[in-house]
Each structure stands twice: as C-alpha cells, then as structure tokens.
C-alpha positions in Angstrom: 32.4 -35.0 -8.1 34.0 -38.4 -8.0 37.3 -38.5 -6.2 39.9 -40.9 -7.4 40.9 -43.6 -4.8 43.8 -45.9 -4.9 43.9 -49.6 -3.8 45.6 -50.1 -0.5 48.9 -52.0 -0.9 49.5 -54.9 1.3 52.4 -54.6 3.7 55.3 -57.0 2.8 55.3 -60.0 5.0 58.4 -60.5 7.0 59.9 -63.9 6.3 63.3 -65.5 6.4 62.5 -67.4 3.2 61.3 -64.7 0.8 62.1 -65.8 -2.7 64.4 -63.7 -4.9 61.6 -63.1 -7.4 59.2 -61.4 -4.9 61.5 -59.4 -2.6 61.6 -56.4 -5.0 57.9 -56.1 -5.6 57.1 -53.5 -2.8 60.0 -51.3 -4.0 58.9 -51.6 -7.6 55.4 -50.7 -6.8 56.5 -47.6 -4.9 58.8 -46.5 -7.6 56.1 -46.9 -10.3 53.7 -44.8 -8.1 56.3 -42.1 -7.8 56.8 -42.0 -11.6 53.0 -41.8 -12.2 52.8 -38.9 -9.7 55.7 -37.0 -11.3 54.2 -37.4 -14.8 50.8 -36.2 -13.4 52.4 -33.1 -11.9 54.2 -32.3 -15.2 50.9 -32.7 -17.1 49.2 -30.2 -14.7 52.0 -27.7 -15.1 51.5 -27.8 -18.9 47.8 -27.2 -18.4 47.0 -30.8 -19.6 44.8 -33.2 -17.8 43.6 -36.7 -18.4 40.1 -35.7 -17.3 37.8 -34.6 -20.1 37.3 -30.8 -20.3 33.8 -29.6 -20.9 33.5 -27.4 -23.9 30.6 -25.1 -24.8 29.6 -25.7 -28.4 28.9 -22.6 -30.3 25.3 -22.3 -31.6 25.1 -22.1 -35.4 23.8 -18.9 -36.8 20.3 -18.9 -38.3 20.1 -19.4 -42.1 17.8 -16.4 -42.6 16.8 -13.1 -41.0 13.5 -11.2 -40.8 13.7 -8.0 -42.9 10.2 -6.6 -42.0 9.0 -5.1 -38.7 6.7 -8.0 -38.2 6.4 -11.4 -39.9 3.3 -13.5 -39.4 3.6 -17.1 -38.4 1.0 -19.3 -39.9 -0.1 -22.9 -39.3 0.2 -23.8 -43.0 1.9 -22.3 -46.1 -0.9 -19.9 -46.7 -2.1 -16.6 -45.4 -5.6 -18.1 -45.0 -4.5 -20.4 -42.2 -4.4 -19.6 -38.5 -2.0 -17.0 -37.1 0.1 -18.2 -34.1 2.2 -15.1 -33.6 4.9 -12.9 -35.3 8.6 -12.7 -35.7 10.3 -9.4 -35.2 12.7 -7.4 -37.3 16.2 -8.9 -37.3 15.1 -12.2 -35.7 16.7 -15.3 -37.1 15.0 -18.4 -38.4 16.1 -21.6 -40.2 14.3 -22.7 -43.3 13.4 -26.4 -43.1 11.1 -26.6 -46.1 9.8 -24.3 -48.9 6.3 -24.4 -50.5 4.2 -22.0 -52.5 6.3 -19.0 -51.5 6.3 -19.9 -47.8 9.0 -21.4 -45.6 8.6 -23.8 -42.8 10.7 -22.5 -39.9 9.9 -24.9 -37.1 9.5 -28.6 -36.5 6.0 -30.0 -36.1 4.7 -29.8 -32.5 1.5 -30.3 -30.5 -1.3 -28.0 -31.5 -3.0 -28.2 -28.1 -6.4 -29.0 -29.6 -9.4 -28.5 -27.3 -12.9 -29.2 -28.7 -11.5 -29.3 -32.2 -9.7 -25.9 -31.9 -6.1 -25.1 -31.3 -5.3 -23.1 -28.2 -2.2 -21.6 -29.9 -3.9 -19.7 -32.7 -4.3 -16.0 -32.0 -6.4 -15.1 -34.9 -7.8 -16.6 -38.1 -9.1 -20.1 -38.5 -8.4 -22.2 -35.3 -9.9 -25.5 -36.4 -7.7 -28.5 -35.9 -8.0 -29.7 -39.5 -5.8 -30.7 -42.3 -6.9 -27.6 -44.3 -5.6 -25.4 -41.5 -2.3 -27.3 -41.5 -3.0 -29.3 -38.4 -2.6 -33.0 -38.9 -2.7 -35.7 -36.2 -2.9 -32.9 -33.6 0.3 -31.2 -34.8 1.4 -28.3 -36.9 4.5 -26.3 -37.9 5.0 -22.6 -38.4 5.2 -21.1 -41.9 6.3 -17.6 -43.0 6.5 -15.8 -46.3 9.9 -16.3 -47.9 9.9 -12.8 -49.4 10.4 -11.3 -45.9 13.6 -13.3 -45.3 17.2 -12.7 -46.2 20.5 -14.5 -45.8 22.0 -11.2 -44.7 21.0 -9.8 -41.3 19.8 -6.2 -41.4 22.1 -3.7 -39.7 21.6 -3.0 -36.1 19.8 0.4 -35.7 21.3 0.8 -32.3 24.9 0.5 -33.5 26.9 3.5 -32.3 24.2 4.7 -30.0 25.3 6.5 -26.8 23.7 7.7 -23.6 20.1 7.0 -23.1 19.8 5.8 -26.7 22.2 3.0 -25.8 20.0 2.1 -22.8 17.0 1.6 -25.0 18.8 0.3 -28.1 17.4 -3.2 -27.6 13.8 -2.0 -27.8 11.4 -3.6 -30.3 11.0 -1.3 -33.3 13.9 0.9 -32.2 14.6 1.8 -35.8 11.1 3.4 -35.9 10.5 4.8 -32.4 14.0 5.7 -31.3 13.1 9.3 -30.4 10.0 8.2 -28.4 11.8 5.6 -26.4 14.7 8.0 -25.5 12.2 10.7 -24.5 10.2 8.3 -22.4 13.2 6.8 -20.7 14.6 10.2 -19.8 11.3 11.3 -18.3 11.0 8.0 -16.3 14.5 8.4 -14.9 14.0 12.1 -14.1 10.8 11.3 -12.2 12.3 8.4 -10.3 10.1 5.8 -11.9 12.9 3.8 -13.3 16.7 3.7 -13.0 19.1 3.4 -15.9 20.2 0.0 -14.6 16.6 -1.2 -14.6 15.9 0.0 -18.2 19.2 -1.5 -19.4 18.5 -4.8 -17.6 15.0 -5.0 -19.2 16.5 -4.5 -22.7 14.6 -1.4 -23.4 10.9 -1.3 -24.3 9.1 -4.4 -25.5 6.1 -4.4 -27.8 2.8 -5.2 -26.0 0.8 -8.1 -27.6 -2.2 -7.7 -25.3 -2.9 -4.1 -26.1 -3.1 -4.4 -29.9 -3.9 -2.5 -32.0 -2.7 0.3 -29.7 1.0 1.0 -30.3 2.0 0.3 -26.7 5.4 -0.8 -25.4 6.4 -1.7 -21.8 9.4 -1.8 -19.6 9.8 -3.5 -16.2 11.2 -1.4 -13.4 11.6 -3.5 -10.3 8.2 -5.3 -9.6 6.2 -2.8 -11.7 5.4 -2.7 -15.4 5.1 0.6 -17.2 3.6 1.2 -20.6 4.4 3.8 -23.3 2.0 4.7 -26.1 4.4 5.9 -28.8 1.6 7.6 -30.7 0.7 9.9 -27.8 3.7 9.7 -25.4 1.4 8.6 -22.6 3.1 6.6 -19.8 1.1 4.6 -17.3 1.6 1.9 -14.7 0.0 -1.5 -15.2 
C-alpha cells in the first residue's frame, strides 16, 4: 500500500529585509494545509474518499440452462465427433454460435494433440482433423440445442430440510434423493463422515472413472467414499 507523503516546507528565513510580498507565504501555506485537512476529515465522515473504491462486478447469468441429466460436449456440431465430457442438469452455458441443431458453448482452445490425436477426447473419434472439428490444433465444444432452455429448471433441493438439505447439492439429486439421504445417514451414524464434511463436500458427486456403474462419491477428511445408488453399497477408495 502506498502511503501519501507531503513535501517538507522550508523554514522561513529570518531577515530584516523581507519583502512585503513574501512575508505572508508561510502562514498562507499553513492555512491552506489546514483547510485541506478539514475537508478531508469531512469527506471521511460522510463515507467519501478520493481514493478509488474497488467494486466486485457481478457475473452475468448464462444465456441458457441444461434441461437433461447429462448433455454431451462434442468437438464439432455433430454427434459423430469426439466426446470431451458432459454438462450436468441445471448447469448454465452461453450460446456463441448455432449450426445444424447444435450450439457452440465455448471459445476455441488448444486440443492438446499428441501423435495426431487429442488428449481431451474421452470417447469417439480422437483424430486431430477438420472432420472432427479440430482445425489448426484447436476446437470448441458443441451441444445439442434441444437440451437447452432460457429458463433454469427448478432446484430439486428447494425446501429440503435435515439430511436432505445436507446432500441437496448432489449430482442427480432429483433422481437419487432417497439413496443419498439413506447413505448419508448411515455414514454419519457409523462415524464415517460428519454432517459438516458432507455439507462442505456439497453432497455426492457423480464418478466419471467408474462408468457405467452408477457410482457417486463424497470426501470425508482425507478419504473418499463411494456409493452405488443401484445397490446401496458404500466403500472406501
């Protein structure tokens, strides 16, 4: 932080021959300084300041929202292109371009091509070619427009109380609410997790690595625990 400093005033020289035009300068300078100080104090008491006040700009809301449980993210406006991931229910996106029933929802970025194949593609064609939407080593993400809406779907956890509120932020809560609540209650009863840990984790997150198994995980301290919503099995990673 820079601290304001003031120039040091020169002490008036003692002389028997001080001109009339200069003898009032020290007093005038002091008087001006006092006026500035008083105005500054008044400004502070009003909550005003000459220094700029940092303001946090509000982030604009996305233009569209995902209405399906999962929405595939492709490297080109076609389901025949590479798949780089999924958006989740109620996630927000911005439509930057529309083509053939698909919407581009990201800017173009590096495809991380190694030996002619993109490291980012999870499944489907991975070739770094124009046909796969990768040009000059870059691609953007495309999704089907039919799965987007300008209105965000309602929050399935709205009004939830107790344990349901703790796991209300879980992925697919609108489908597996009962399973998440039951698992959380069991884990807290057995001392595996505390309510604070479950709340801090945001509930249960869908596992990408264990597909196609319907597994979700929660972090409790330094440990990760998985839940299979189909069987109710809980295990530690």
